[in-house]
N, C-alpha and C positions, 0 to 999 in steps of 0.2 A: 598782734595787730600791726599792720603796716601804716605808718603815718607819713603823709606826703604834704609838702607845702606847694600851693599853686597860686598863681596870680590871676587876675581877671583875664578871661578868654583863654586861659591855659586849660589843658585837659589831662586826663589819665585814661589809659586803656585797660580793660579787663578782658583778657583773652584777645581774640581777633576781631570781635564784633560788638563789643560794648564800650562806649566812650562816655565819660563823665566830664562835662565842661563847666567851668566856673562862669556863670552868666552875669552875676551882679553881687556886690557886697555893700551892705549898709549897716553900720553899727555892728551888732553882734549876730546879724543874719546874713547867710550866704545863700544865693539862689544857684541851683545846679541844673544843668540840662543833661538829660540822659538819652543817648542814642543807642537803642538796642533792637534786635529783631522782634517782630510782633509776637513770636512764639514765647518770648521771655516776659513773664509778668514782672512789672515794676510797681512797688507800693511803698508808701511811707511805712516805717516799722510798726507804728501803732495800728495801722490798717491791716497790715500783714498778720499781726498777732490776733486781731479780732476775727479775721478770716479763718485762722487756724482753730480758734475756739469754736466758731460756728461749725466747722467741719467735724471737729471732735464730737460736738453735741449731736450733730445729724447722724453720725455713724454709730453713736451709742444709743440712739433712741430705740426703744423696744416696741415692737408691734406683734400682734398675734397673727398667725397665718390666716385665720378666718377673716381678719380685717382686710387682708390683701384680696382674698376671694370676693368679699363683699364689694370692694372697690372695683375689681375687674368686672363683676356682674353689672355694677352701676354703669360703667363705661360701655359695655356691650348693649345695655338697654337704651342708652342715649344714642348710640350709633344707629340702632334699628329705628328709633322714632324719627330720626332726621332723614332717613332714606325713604 
């Protein structure tokens, strides 16, 4: 782990396009600003971990092939009734 000391309004760069800026410091809390390309997701760690758990749960859910066929038939029926 790299440990860096930064003062208010100082920043660090990650690669060429991610900048972390110290915005504010009050007591034991530090506010950081993160400048990153839109294609890079930025989350608090606890949110990131929750997303990972949800992705694992979604990918491991089991369904029967006939359930997919029933759903496909349902969608087709609804499209026909709207036309």
